[in-house]
N, C-alpha and C positions, 0 to 999 in steps of 0.2 A: 874684469877691469885691470888695466895695466898698472902694476904697482909703481913702476918708475914714473909713468905719466901722472899718477895721483900724487906722488911725492913732489914732483915738479909743480903741480897745481897748488898744493898746500903751501909750498915755499912762496909761490907768487901771491897766494891769498894773504899770507902773513905780511908780505911787503905792502900789498894794497891796503890792508887794515891799518898798518902803521902810518901810511901816507894819509889816509882819510882822517884818522884821528889827530895826527900831528899838524897836517898842513891844510886839509880841506875844511874841517869843522870850524876853525877860526873865520873862514870866509862866510859862514852862515849869517854873520852880522854885516856883511859888505852891502852897501846901499845900491850897488850897480845892478838894478833890476827894475822891472815894472810889474804891473798886475798880472802879466802873463808868464813871466819867468825871468831868470838871470839874463844879463846882456851878453852878447857874443864876446865883448871885450873881457868880461869877467871869465867866461868859459876858456878863452884862449890863454889868459894869464895862468889859470889853474892847470891847463893842459901843458903849458911850457914847464911847469914844475913837475908834473907827472912824467913828462918825457925825460927830464933830468934825473928823476928818481927811478926810472926804469919800470914804471907801472902804467904807461899809456897803452891802451888796447891790449890788456894782458891776456885776453882770451884767444888772441891770434898770435901764433908763433912767428919767428923771424922768417921761416921758409914759406909763410902764407897759409900753413895748415891751421885748422881750428882745434881747440881743445875738445875733448869729448864732452857731452852734456853733463856727465857726472863731475868732471873736472871744472867745467865752466861754472857749475853751481857754487863750488867752493870760492871761486874768485868773485863772481857777481854778487853773492850775498854780502861779502865784505865791502864791496864798492858801495852797496846800498846803505851802509851805516849812517850816511848823511844824504839828504836829498840832492846835495851837490856832488856827491861822490861819483855817480855814473857819468855826470857831465865832465868832471875832471879827468876820469880814467878812460873816457871814450867807450863806456859800456852801456850807454843810454839807449832808450827807444826813441825814434824808430831806427836809429843808425845801426844798432847791434843786429837787429833782424835783417836789415838791408844788406849789411856786410855778409851775414851768413848766407843769404840767398845768392848774392853775386859770387861769393866764393864757391858755391856749389854748382851754379849753372851758367855763369858768365863766360864768354869767350875770352881768350887772352887779351884781345884788343879792348873789349869792354871793361875788363878788370883794370887794365892800365889806365884807362881814361876815367872810369867812374869809381872803382873800388879803392885804388891806391890813395886818393885824397881823403877818403873816409878812414881808412886804416891808420893813416899818418896823423889823423886828428885835425887836418887843415880845413876840412869842409864838413858841413852838416847835410843831412838828406831828409827827404819827405816821401811818404808812401801815399799815393793818391787813389783811394778806393771808395771810401764812404761818400755818400751823396746826400743832398738836402732832402729832408722828409717832405717838404712842401712840393717837391718835384716828383714825389713818388719813387725816388731813387733808392739805390742800394744802401742798406744799413747792415743789420744782422743777417739779412738775406741778400747775398751778393748776386743772386740770379736776377734781381730787380734792376740791375745796372742800366742807367739811361745814357751815360756818356758813350758816344759812338765814334768809330774810326772807319776810314775807307782808304783804299790804296789809290795813290795818284802818281803814276810813273814810279820813280825810285824813292818816293816818300809815302808816309801815312799822314792823314789829316785827322785831327781829333777835335771834337766839339762836345761840350757838356759843362756841368757844374759839379763841384766836389765840396764836401763839408767835413768839419772836424779834422782837418789835415794838419797834423802835429808838425810844427817847425817849418811850415812852408815859407813863412816870412824869414828870410835870411839863409835859406837852404841853397846849396849849390848843385845838388844832385837830386833828381826826382825819378821815382818809379811810378808810372801812370798805368792804371787799369782802364781799359775801354772795350767796347763790344763791336766786333765786325760781323759780317754775315756768317762767319764760321764759328763765332762764339767769342769768349773773352780773350783779350790780348794784353800783353804787358810790354811797356816801353821804358827805355832809359832816356832821360833828357837833361840837358844842362840848364841850370837855373841861375839867375832869373831869366824869364823869357817874356817878351812883350805880349805874346798870345795868352799868357796865364796872368789873369788879373785878380788880385786879392780884393774881394768885396769888403770884408771886415774880419778882424780878429776877435773871436768870441771872448766874453768874460766868463770864465769857468771856475769851478770850485777848486781846482788844482792850480799850482803856480810854480812848477818845477821845470817846465820845458821852455827853452829859448824859442822865441817866435810864437808861442802859444798855439792855438788851434784855429785854423782859418776856414772861412767859406770863400770859395774862389770860382771864377768862371774861366773856361778854356774855349777860346774863340779861334778856330782855324789854325790850331797848332800843327806845324809841319815838322815831322820827325823823319830823318833818313831811315830807310827800311832796315839797314843793318843795325839799328838801335832797338829793334824788337827782340825780346828774349824768346827764343824758340820760334815757333811758327804761329800763324794766325789761328786762333781758336784754342791755343794751348795755355792761355793765361791762368786759368784756375789750377792747372797741373803744377805750374810754377808757384802759384800762391800757396798750394799745399805744402811745398818744400819749406816755405817760410813759416807757415802757420803754427804748427805745434811747438817748435823751438822758441818762437817769439812769445807765445803764451807762457811757456815755462820760464823764460828769462824775466818776464814781469814778476812772476812769483818769487824768483830768486832775489831780485833787487828790493822788492817791498818786504820780504822777510827780513833783510838786513835793516831796513828802516824801522820795522816793528820791534826788532830786537833792541835797537837804540832807544826807542820810546819806552820800552820796558825797563831798560837800565835807568833812564831818567826818573821814571815813576817810582822805581824801587828805591833810588837814592832819596827821593822826596819823602816816601813813606817811612824810611828808616831814620830820618832826621826830624821830621815835623811832629810836634806833640799836639794832642788834643784830648781833653777829658782825662788828664792825668797820666797819659802814657803815649808812646809812639804810635803813629797811625798803623804801622805794620802789625802792632800787637792787638789791634781791634780786628775781630774775626772777619768782619765784612770786607776790610781792606786786604788782610792777609790772604783770604780765600781768592780775591780777585787776582792777586799776584801769582798764586798757585795755579789758577786757571790759565793765566798767561803762559806759564811755563809749559803746561800741557799743550796748548794750542801752538806754541812756537815749535815744540819738538815734533808734534804731529805734522806740521807744515813742512819742516825739514825732511822728514821721512817721506812724505808724499812727493816732494820735489825729487828726491833721490830715486824713488821707485819709478816715476815717469821718465827721469833721465836715463835710467837703465833700459827702459823700453825703447827709447829713441836710439840709444847707443847700440842696441841689438839690431838696428836696421829697419824697424817698423816706423811707419808714419806717425803712429801714436795719436791718432785723431781723438779717439774716445778717451784714452788715458790722459791726454793733455786737457781735455774738457773736465774730467774728474779732478785733476790737479788744480786747474784754474778755479773751479767752484770751491773746492775744499780750502785751498790756501787763501783766496780772497776773502771768503766769509770768516775764516779763523782769524786772519790778521785784522779784519774790521772789528772783531770782538776784542782783540788785544788793544788796538788803538783806542777804542771806546772806553775800555777799563782804565787805560792810562790817563785819559782826560778826566774821568770820574774820580780817580784816586787823588789827582792833583787839584781838583776843585777849580777855583778861579784862576789859578796859575795855569791849569791845563787848557783853558780856553783863551789864554793870552798868547802874545807872541814872545814871551820871555824865554820859552824853550821851543824846540822844533816839534814838540808833541802835537800841538794843534795842527801844524802843517802836515805831519804824517797822517793824522786823522783825515784831513781833507783829501790828501793824495790817495789814500787807500780806499776812501769812499768812491772816488772816481775809478779806481782800479776794478771795482766790482762791475763796472760797465765796459771799460776798455777791453778790447780783444774778445768781446762777446759777453753780454750780461749773463748773470747766473741763471736766469730763467731760460734763456735760449740754449745754454749748454745742457740744462736738465731736460728740456724738451727733446734735444737731439739724442741724449742718452736714453730717454724713454722710448724713442723710436727704435734704437738699437736693441733694447730689451725685448720689444715686441718682435722685431725682425729675427733675432736669434732664437726666440721661442718658436716662432712659426717654422723656421728652418729645421729645428730639432723635432718639432711635431710632425712635419712632413716626412722626415727621415724615418 
């Protein structure tokens, strides 16, 4: 690991933390939001202040290069100290993952058109892969994709439906997965487009994403052929480039949120009295806070371990699955304990603890449910055993 790069990342992380604590956290009471998430007006106001403070898109350097995954962790964890922090600093999903993908595989022309507005914080994006269960479409199993595309002269035409598309409402950049006769394909598209119709925005347990999560229909969407990433049939190859870093980025951001929830619960337990003494002095409460410390530190170490794997050049598919399972389950325990420690206050909107609980509960499903990752890892265990047995 480059010592200069890590020192630079830590300096950036310190600035991000100061910005989130001093500027962003007061916005947690701002009413400019609906049941799906903060308004774009609120996001842009915070981003203007992040730009002024020099902490907008802090994981991408001025020359367009990306911090290493280990360095990115230091920055994204701090941005996650508030549910609004990733929005303000432009480190949120799905934009952060989409920026990473385009930075790795986009042509100069595609970067200028689609990546630069994302890096500058002027635009949001959406990643169109998951499909409605009632259609028998792709969910945890992307091979079930029903959305299709075919070549028509110098364009591709796409038809299908997508579901749980985060931020589609209000996004200006879309990355769409569809299936041709050759296999999966990936396209870039300007949004909004009349051929993409939002059927409804779902009411979900989480509420941190502008635009929420949409079900939408794609009817004869025509995309110029030069807006395909790679070649026909290479879509899953490009999805793999995005997959592991995006999983790990989720872990980073929600670790920051869980750390903040733990801070709030700790302060509550160290001030609130019951049965003649502070809550923290009751063994049941004190032990929960101790268990939080263990889970938080183990999560941090798991993130750093997986980041090192990715920085070493590996796709890190299995390692990112392990990290995603370990961190999401650990942070769920942390958030649940924080709610329990704070009692009635913990389930109220008086602090962000209850929101962190809801967001992390959803995180256990996003980017692959725990059970799917375990199933995939179990297949790897069997495959590795049989390979060694045959040898």
